[in-house]
C-alpha positions as semicolon CSV with decimal commas, in nm:
position;residue;x (nm);y (nm);z (nm)
1;X;-6,043;-2,115;9,872
2;X;-5,674;-2,161;9,933
3;X;-5,461;-1,904;10,108
4;X;-5,080;-1,908;10,092
5;X;-5,083;-2,271;9,974
6;X;-4,785;-2,369;9,766
7;X;-4,832;-2,495;9,412
8;X;-4,590;-2,708;9,216
9;X;-4,420;-2,551;8,918
10;X;-4,457;-2,695;8,567
11;X;-4,206;-2,968;8,660
12;X;-4,405;-3,077;8,966
13;X;-4,175;-2,923;9,227
14;X;-4,314;-2,711;9,513
15;X;-4,082;-2,416;9,581
16;X;-4,063;-2,172;9,870
17;X;-4,061;-1,803;9,785
18;X;-3,683;-1,826;9,809
19;X;-3,665;-2,101;9,548
20;X;-3,588;-2,403;9,765
21;X;-3,767;-2,735;9,713
22;X;-4,034;-2,788;9,977
23;X;-4,211;-3,077;9,805
24;X;-4,129;-3,316;10,088
25;X;-4,277;-3,095;10,360
26;X;-4,583;-2,932;10,208
27;X;-4,939;-3,058;10,180
28;X;-5,036;-3,126;9,819
29;X;-5,345;-2,905;9,830
30;X;-5,307;-2,849;9,456
31;X;-5,445;-3,201;9,402
32;X;-5,769;-3,101;9,579
33;X;-5,794;-2,781;9,377
34;X;-5,752;-2,965;9,047
35;X;-6,018;-3,220;9,149
36;X;-6,256;-2,942;9,255
37;X;-6,214;-2,768;8,919
38;X;-6,275;-3,095;8,733
39;X;-6,604;-3,127;8,924
40;X;-6,711;-2,770;8,856
41;X;-6,656;-2,651;9,214
42;X;-6,556;-2,286;9,242
43;X;-6,189;-2,237;9,333
44;X;-6,015;-1,924;9,458
45;X;-5,642;-1,888;9,518
46;X;-5,505;-1,615;9,742
47;X;-5,133;-1,542;9,730
48;X;-4,864;-1,280;9,741
49;X;-4,551;-1,396;9,563
50;X;-4,627;-1,622;9,271
51;X;-4,555;-1,970;9,404
52;X;-4,905;-2,013;9,551
53;X;-5,204;-2,198;9,410
54;X;-5,388;-1,975;9,163
55;X;-5,084;-1,802;9,021
56;X;-5,089;-2,064;8,746
57;X;-5,352;-1,830;8,596
58;X;-5,076;-1,577;8,529
59;X;-4,769;-1,805;8,534
60;X;-4,599;-1,644;8,233
61;X;-4,634;-1,299;8,391
62;X;-4,491;-1,427;8,721
63;X;-4,197;-1,583;8,537
64;X;-4,135;-1,259;8,350
65;X;-4,162;-1,010;8,637
66;X;-4,105;-1,189;8,969
67;X;-3,759;-1,336;9,024
68;X;-3,863;-1,674;9,171
69;X;-3,533;-1,843;9,097
70;X;-3,517;-2,220;9,140
71;X;-3,237;-2,315;9,379
72;X;-3,311;-2,687;9,387
73;X;-3,180;-2,783;9,046
74;X;-3,511;-2,897;8,892
75;X;-3,454;-2,660;8,601
76;X;-3,793;-2,495;8,635
77;X;-3,903;-2,168;8,786
78;X;-4,061;-2,108;9,125
79;X;-4,381;-1,989;8,959
80;X;-4,699;-2,182;9,036
81;X;-4,858;-2,404;8,773
82;X;-5,189;-2,466;8,953
83;X;-5,477;-2,257;8,822
84;X;-5,797;-2,153;8,999
85;X;-6,119;-1,994;8,879
86;X;-6,020;-1,673;9,054
87;X;-5,689;-1,538;9,180
88;X;-5,659;-1,277;9,456
89;X;-5,316;-1,112;9,459
90;X;-5,225;-0,917;9,772
91;X;-4,925;-0,763;9,945
92;X;-4,960;-1,054;10,188
93;X;-5,182;-1,358;10,155
94;X;-5,343;-1,288;10,493
95;X;-5,447;-0,941;10,381
96;X;-5,593;-1,087;10,063
97;X;-5,792;-1,332;10,275
98;X;-5,918;-1,047;10,491
99;X;-6,038;-0,874;10,174
100;X;-6,227;-1,184;10,060
101;X;-6,377;-1,217;10,408
102;X;-6,495;-0,855;10,404
103;X;-6,632;-0,881;10,050
104;X;-6,837;-1,187;10,143
105;X;-6,963;-1,014;10,458
106;X;-7,067;-0,710;10,253
107;X;-7,242;-0,922;9,991
108;X;-7,430;-1,111;10,261
109;X;-7,495;-0,797;10,467
110;X;-7,348;-0,950;10,782
111;X;-7,060;-0,764;10,948
112;X;-7,028;-1,044;11,204
113;X;-6,860;-1,250;10,933
114;X;-6,553;-1,024;10,959
115;X;-6,340;-1,126;11,254
116;X;-6,233;-0,850;11,493
117;X;-5,894;-0,686;11,525
118;X;-5,871;-0,825;11,878
119;X;-5,934;-1,177;11,749
120;X;-5,665;-1,124;11,486
121;X;-5,413;-1,030;11,756
122;X;-5,516;-1,333;11,963
123;X;-5,458;-1,563;11,663
124;X;-5,114;-1,415;11,597
125;X;-5,016;-1,445;11,965
126;X;-5,145;-1,803;11,985
127;X;-4,943;-1,896;11,678
128;X;-4,633;-1,729;11,821
129;X;-4,681;-1,891;12,161
130;X;-4,700;-2,232;11,996
131;X;-4,376;-2,181;11,801
132;X;-4,500;-2,057;11,464
133;X;-4,219;-1,884;11,276
134;X;-4,277;-1,561;11,084
135;X;-4,115;-1,608;10,744
136;X;-3,968;-1,257;10,748
137;X;-3,842;-1,233;11,105
138;X;-3,751;-1,604;11,101
139;X;-3,858;-1,619;11,465
140;X;-4,175;-1,669;11,669
141;X;-4,277;-1,303;11,681
142;X;-4,601;-1,106;11,726
143;X;-4,609;-1,031;11,355
144;X;-4,839;-1,121;11,068
145;X;-4,619;-1,374;10,888
146;X;-4,461;-1,100;10,678
147;X;-4,274;-0,920;10,954
148;X;-4,545;-0,659;11,016
149;X;-4,648;-0,588;11,375
150;X;-4,979;-0,749;11,473
151;X;-5,131;-0,410;11,554
152;X;-5,118;-0,313;11,186
153;X;-5,304;-0,629;11,094
154;X;-5,564;-0,568;11,366
155;X;-5,620;-0,211;11,241
156;X;-5,669;-0,335;10,886
157;X;-5,930;-0,588;11,003
158;X;-6,113;-0,318;11,200
159;X;-6,106;-0,086;10,897
160;X;-6,259;-0,360;10,683
161;X;-6,526;-0,417;10,950
162;X;-6,610;-0,046;10,940
163;X;-6,634;-0,049;10,561
164;X;-6,872;-0,346;10,569
165;X;-7,073;-0,185;10,849
166;X;-7,095;0,151;10,671
167;X;-7,245;-0,013;10,365
168;X;-7,586;0,017;10,536
169;X;-7,534;0,375;10,652
170;X;-7,705;0,639;10,443
171;X;-7,488;0,943;10,391
172;X;-7,689;1,263;10,338
173;X;-7,475;1,401;10,062
174;X;-7,509;1,076;9,865
175;X;-7,884;1,033;9,919
176;X;-8,100;1,039;9,608
177;X;-8,270;1,371;9,556
178;X;-8,635;1,381;9,460
């Protein structure tokens, strides 16, 4: 599974969400994804804008509806070309990843697979304290990478934990009647 990993466009250029060329500074994870698919290994791409791995599945739609304008002069769009077996589209890649995490925990019946809201806050603070820059605030802030306060993210994680946990709770009004 890739999360928020940039894909090259059809011309081989990796673009940021703002359309600048980031080919020289990004890991070429798309190569691993293509090799995994060739070997029959399941691939999942999680993204939020259209330039991430997996959006190649719906590249034409991204090009039509999301204004990922190339600003580097390659003549292509910012839309991803790399396909995956499954694509998870979310309002932020992190939130999409949280959804995958919760779905796997529910399928396996193990709520401990969903990290806690407190752990989420600790990860955000550790990233901030080590100089990670939020792409929306363009500063090392206690936000989720999309300018949203870390407390929102922590609440979402806790809500997902509760949903997974409640899967084993029997609600009287939904119980089968004999």
